[in-house]
ZADO-1210 file (C-alpha; in nm, 4 decimals, padded with zeros to 6 digits):
<atoms>
<atom x="-01.9823" y="-09.7158" z="-08.4928" code="MET" pos="1"/>
<atom x="-01.7422" y="-09.4310" z="-08.4011" code="ILE" pos="2"/>
<atom x="-01.5294" y="-09.4948" z="-08.0956" code="VAL" pos="3"/>
<atom x="-01.4142" y="-09.1803" z="-07.9183" code="MET" pos="4"/>
<atom x="-01.0819" y="-09.1852" z="-07.7405" code="SER" pos="5"/>
<atom x="-01.0837" y="-09.1374" z="-07.3662" code="ALA" pos="6"/>
<atom x="-00.8208" y="-08.8628" z="-07.3761" code="ARG" pos="7"/>
<atom x="-00.8446" y="-08.5883" z="-07.1172" code="PRO" pos="8"/>
<atom x="-00.8762" y="-08.2231" z="-07.2261" code="PRO" pos="9"/>
<atom x="-00.5508" y="-08.0770" z="-07.3598" code="VAL" pos="10"/>
<atom x="-00.5160" y="-07.8449" z="-07.0574" code="ARG" pos="11"/>
<atom x="-00.5136" y="-08.1538" z="-06.8302" code="ILE" pos="12"/>
<atom x="-00.2564" y="-08.3246" z="-07.0530" code="MET" pos="13"/>
<atom x="-00.0504" y="-08.0048" z="-07.0346" code="LEU" pos="14"/>
<atom x="-00.0570" y="-07.9928" z="-06.6534" code="LYS" pos="15"/>
<atom x="00.0333" y="-08.3618" z="-06.6346" code="ASP" pos="16"/>
<atom x="00.3241" y="-08.3119" z="-06.8771" code="ALA" pos="17"/>
<atom x="00.4715" y="-08.0164" z="-06.6874" code="VAL" pos="18"/>
<atom x="00.4368" y="-08.2038" z="-06.3586" code="LYS" pos="19"/>
<atom x="00.6015" y="-08.5174" z="-06.5029" code="ALA" pos="20"/>
<atom x="00.8830" y="-08.3022" z="-06.6442" code="LEU" pos="21"/>
<atom x="00.9669" y="-08.1507" z="-06.3061" code="GLY" pos="22"/>
<atom x="00.7564" y="-07.8325" z="-06.3069" code="GLY" pos="23"/>
<atom x="00.9904" y="-07.6438" z="-06.5439" code="LYS" pos="24"/>
<atom x="01.0368" y="-07.7443" z="-06.9063" code="THR" pos="25"/>
<atom x="01.0332" y="-07.6516" z="-07.2739" code="THR" pos="26"/>
<atom x="00.7434" y="-07.6449" z="-07.5166" code="HIS" pos="27"/>
<atom x="00.9143" y="-07.9187" z="-07.7218" code="ARG" pos="28"/>
<atom x="00.9450" y="-08.1524" z="-07.4212" code="LYS" pos="29"/>
<atom x="00.5780" y="-08.0943" z="-07.3345" code="ILE" pos="30"/>
<atom x="00.4701" y="-08.1769" z="-07.6897" code="ILE" pos="31"/>
<atom x="00.6904" y="-08.4877" z="-07.6984" code="ASP" pos="32"/>
<atom x="00.5635" y="-08.6064" z="-07.3587" code="TRP" pos="33"/>
<atom x="00.1990" y="-08.5593" z="-07.4579" code="ILE" pos="34"/>
<atom x="00.2459" y="-08.7351" z="-07.7915" code="ASN" pos="35"/>
<atom x="00.4322" y="-09.0175" z="-07.6185" code="GLY" pos="36"/>
<atom x="00.1369" y="-09.0758" z="-07.3900" code="LYS" pos="37"/>
<atom x="-00.1516" y="-08.9825" z="-07.6213" code="TYR" pos="38"/>
<atom x="-00.0943" y="-09.0477" z="-07.9886" code="ASN" pos="39"/>
<atom x="-00.1333" y="-08.7737" z="-08.2466" code="ASP" pos="40"/>
<atom x="-00.2212" y="-08.4643" z="-08.0443" code="VAL" pos="41"/>
<atom x="-00.1943" y="-08.1616" z="-08.2718" code="ASN" pos="42"/>
<atom x="00.1254" y="-07.9670" z="-08.1942" code="GLU" pos="43"/>
<atom x="-00.0438" y="-07.6345" z="-08.2711" code="GLY" pos="44"/>
<atom x="-00.3203" y="-07.7140" z="-08.0238" code="THR" pos="45"/>
<atom x="-00.0674" y="-07.7930" z="-07.7518" code="VAL" pos="46"/>
<atom x="00.1256" y="-07.4713" z="-07.8207" code="ARG" pos="47"/>
<atom x="-00.1983" y="-07.2692" z="-07.8133" code="ALA" pos="48"/>
<atom x="-00.2844" y="-07.4218" z="-07.4753" code="HIS" pos="49"/>
<atom x="00.0627" y="-07.3428" z="-07.3412" code="ILE" pos="50"/>
<atom x="00.0150" y="-06.9773" z="-07.4358" code="ASN" pos="51"/>
<atom x="-00.3445" y="-06.9752" z="-07.3090" code="MET" pos="52"/>
<atom x="-00.2297" y="-07.1102" z="-06.9715" code="SER" pos="53"/>
<atom x="00.0757" y="-06.8830" z="-06.9292" code="SER" pos="54"/>
<atom x="-00.0320" y="-06.5915" z="-06.7098" code="VAL" pos="55"/>
<atom x="00.2286" y="-06.3528" z="-06.8518" code="ASN" pos="56"/>
<atom x="00.1582" y="-06.4072" z="-07.2233" code="MET" pos="57"/>
<atom x="-00.0228" y="-06.1031" z="-07.3707" code="PRO" pos="58"/>
<atom x="-00.1755" y="-06.3092" z="-07.6536" code="GLY" pos="59"/>
<atom x="-00.3668" y="-06.5273" z="-07.4100" code="ARG" pos="60"/>
<atom x="-00.6498" y="-06.2729" z="-07.4045" code="VAL" pos="61"/>
<atom x="-00.7337" y="-06.3775" z="-07.7610" code="GLY" pos="62"/>
<atom x="-00.8539" y="-06.7156" z="-07.6361" code="MET" pos="63"/>
<atom x="-01.2214" y="-06.7489" z="-07.5338" code="PRO" pos="64"/>
<atom x="-01.1259" y="-06.8748" z="-07.1863" code="GLU" pos="65"/>
<atom x="-00.9325" y="-06.5531" z="-07.1197" code="ASN" pos="66"/>
<atom x="-01.1366" y="-06.2940" z="-07.3066" code="SER" pos="67"/>
<atom x="-01.3058" y="-06.1515" z="-06.9962" code="LYS" pos="68"/>
<atom x="-01.1407" y="-05.9821" z="-06.6986" code="PRO" pos="69"/>
<atom x="-01.0825" y="-06.1801" z="-06.3790" code="ARG" pos="70"/>
<atom x="-00.8968" y="-06.0870" z="-06.0645" code="GLU" pos="71"/>
<atom x="-00.8821" y="-06.4328" z="-05.9119" code="LYS" pos="72"/>
<atom x="-00.6809" y="-06.7187" z="-06.0560" code="ILE" pos="73"/>
<atom x="-00.8796" y="-06.9785" z="-06.2453" code="ASP" pos="74"/>
<atom x="-00.6696" y="-07.2893" z="-06.1888" code="GLU" pos="75"/>
<atom x="-00.8116" y="-07.4465" z="-06.5042" code="ARG" pos="76"/>
<atom x="-00.6425" y="-07.1819" z="-06.7209" code="TYR" pos="77"/>
<atom x="-00.3877" y="-06.9882" z="-06.5108" code="ASP" pos="78"/>
<atom x="-00.1153" y="-07.2350" z="-06.4172" code="PHE" pos="79"/>
<atom x="00.1957" y="-07.1622" z="-06.6259" code="LEU" pos="80"/>
<atom x="00.4521" y="-06.8813" z="-06.6380" code="PHE" pos="81"/>
<atom x="00.6665" y="-06.8194" z="-06.9457" code="SER" pos="82"/>
<atom x="01.0318" y="-06.7924" z="-06.8360" code="ILE" pos="83"/>
<atom x="01.1850" y="-06.7446" z="-07.1768" code="GLY" pos="84"/>
<atom x="01.1460" y="-06.8304" z="-07.5377" code="ARG" pos="85"/>
<atom x="00.9916" y="-07.1743" z="-07.5449" code="GLY" pos="86"/>
<atom x="01.0211" y="-07.2403" z="-07.1706" code="GLU" pos="87"/>
<atom x="00.7601" y="-07.2489" z="-06.8960" code="VAL" pos="88"/>
<atom x="00.7250" y="-07.3400" z="-06.5321" code="GLU" pos="89"/>
<atom x="00.4315" y="-07.3718" z="-06.2982" code="PHE" pos="90"/>
<atom x="00.2971" y="-07.0284" z="-06.2017" code="TYR" pos="91"/>
<atom x="00.3701" y="-06.9287" z="-05.8422" code="ASN" pos="92"/>
<atom x="00.2207" y="-06.5910" z="-05.7361" code="PRO" pos="93"/>
<atom x="00.4774" y="-06.5558" z="-05.4572" code="THR" pos="94"/>
<atom x="00.7645" y="-06.5905" z="-05.7045" code="LYS" pos="95"/>
<atom x="00.6123" y="-06.4371" z="-06.0197" code="HIS" pos="96"/>
<atom x="00.3796" y="-06.1702" z="-05.8790" code="GLY" pos="97"/>
<atom x="00.0016" y="-06.1558" z="-05.8935" code="LYS" pos="98"/>
<atom x="-00.1112" y="-06.1840" z="-06.2553" code="TRP" pos="99"/>
<atom x="-00.4678" y="-06.1285" z="-06.3674" code="SER" pos="100"/>
<atom x="-00.6825" y="-06.0274" z="-06.6605" code="LEU" pos="101"/>
<atom x="-00.8193" y="-05.6748" z="-06.6408" code="MET" pos="102"/>
<atom x="-01.0276" y="-05.4409" z="-06.8509" code="GLU" pos="103"/>
<atom x="-00.8729" y="-05.1116" z="-06.9587" code="THR" pos="104"/>
<atom x="-01.0668" y="-04.7865" z="-06.9876" code="ARG" pos="105"/>
<atom x="-01.1114" y="-04.8552" z="-07.3583" code="ASN" pos="106"/>
<atom x="-01.2841" y="-05.1872" z="-07.2817" code="GLY" pos="107"/>
<atom x="-01.0030" y="-05.4237" z="-07.3837" code="LYS" pos="108"/>
<atom x="-00.9073" y="-05.7231" z="-07.1734" code="THR" pos="109"/>
<atom x="-00.5320" y="-05.7287" z="-07.1093" code="VAL" pos="110"/>
<atom x="-00.2918" y="-05.9149" z="-06.8845" code="ILE" pos="111"/>
<atom x="-00.1912" y="-05.7323" z="-06.5688" code="ALA" pos="112"/>
<atom x="00.0724" y="-05.7766" z="-06.3014" code="LYS" pos="113"/>
<atom x="-00.0071" y="-05.6544" z="-05.9520" code="ASP" pos="114"/>
<atom x="-00.3077" y="-05.4645" z="-06.0886" code="GLY" pos="115"/>
<atom x="-00.1141" y="-05.2819" z="-06.3635" code="LYS" pos="116"/>
<atom x="-00.1758" y="-05.3569" z="-06.7329" code="PRO" pos="117"/>
<atom x="00.1192" y="-05.5169" z="-06.9126" code="ILE" pos="118"/>
<atom x="-00.0132" y="-05.5953" z="-07.2596" code="SER" pos="119"/>
<atom x="00.1014" y="-05.3853" z="-07.5567" code="ASP" pos="120"/>
<atom x="-00.2649" y="-05.3234" z="-07.6325" code="SER" pos="121"/>
<atom x="-00.3243" y="-05.1367" z="-07.3073" code="SER" pos="122"/>
<atom x="-00.3469" y="-04.7593" z="-07.2889" code="GLU" pos="123"/>
<atom x="-00.0851" y="-04.7418" z="-07.0174" code="GLU" pos="124"/>
<atom x="00.1761" y="-04.9113" z="-07.2332" code="SER" pos="125"/>
<atom x="00.1908" y="-04.6040" z="-07.4592" code="ASN" pos="126"/>
<atom x="00.4095" y="-04.4098" z="-07.2164" code="SER" pos="127"/>
<atom x="00.7248" y="-04.2543" z="-07.3623" code="GLU" pos="128"/>
<atom x="00.9348" y="-04.5270" z="-07.1984" code="PHE" pos="129"/>
<atom x="00.7256" y="-04.8026" z="-07.3564" code="GLU" pos="130"/>
<atom x="00.7389" y="-04.6347" z="-07.6988" code="LYS" pos="131"/>
<atom x="01.1190" y="-04.6074" z="-07.6787" code="ILE" pos="132"/>
<atom x="01.1462" y="-04.9659" z="-07.5549" code="LYS" pos="133"/>
<atom x="00.9332" y="-05.0966" z="-07.8460" code="ARG" pos="134"/>
<atom x="01.1399" y="-04.8916" z="-08.0932" code="PHE" pos="135"/>
<atom x="01.4675" y="-05.0344" z="-07.9566" code="CYS" pos="136"/>
<atom x="01.3366" y="-05.3893" z="-07.9659" code="LEU" pos="137"/>
<atom x="01.2291" y="-05.3490" z="-08.3276" code="GLU" pos="138"/>
<atom x="01.5687" y="-05.2109" z="-08.4381" code="GLU" pos="139"/>
</atoms>
């Protein structure tokens, strides 16, 4: 007989970890907290869920939960904000702005802040300023 563990979904573990760690923490501390409470949770899975749940991460649109546009926050998936490399805090629209998932004219779902597309894959990000900015960042 196979006995299934009674672990909650990873997104629930993630919320619990961030809450237990004071609402602002690092990816490493989240992973360590989750693995301290629930043995052997795949680190890659936890990192993927952190990115999926961070409203300002452009790559989140590659996850099935975020592949379609939505104006309203879905608290199951939109609860973190990336504040720097490897750091997150709970998303607060008053502090961080209103983030959403929107569809561009070319049919792609991208992240948006205050109704304006942010993702590098959006049409609007190809302005001269954005091209220069990308060039400088690459150099």
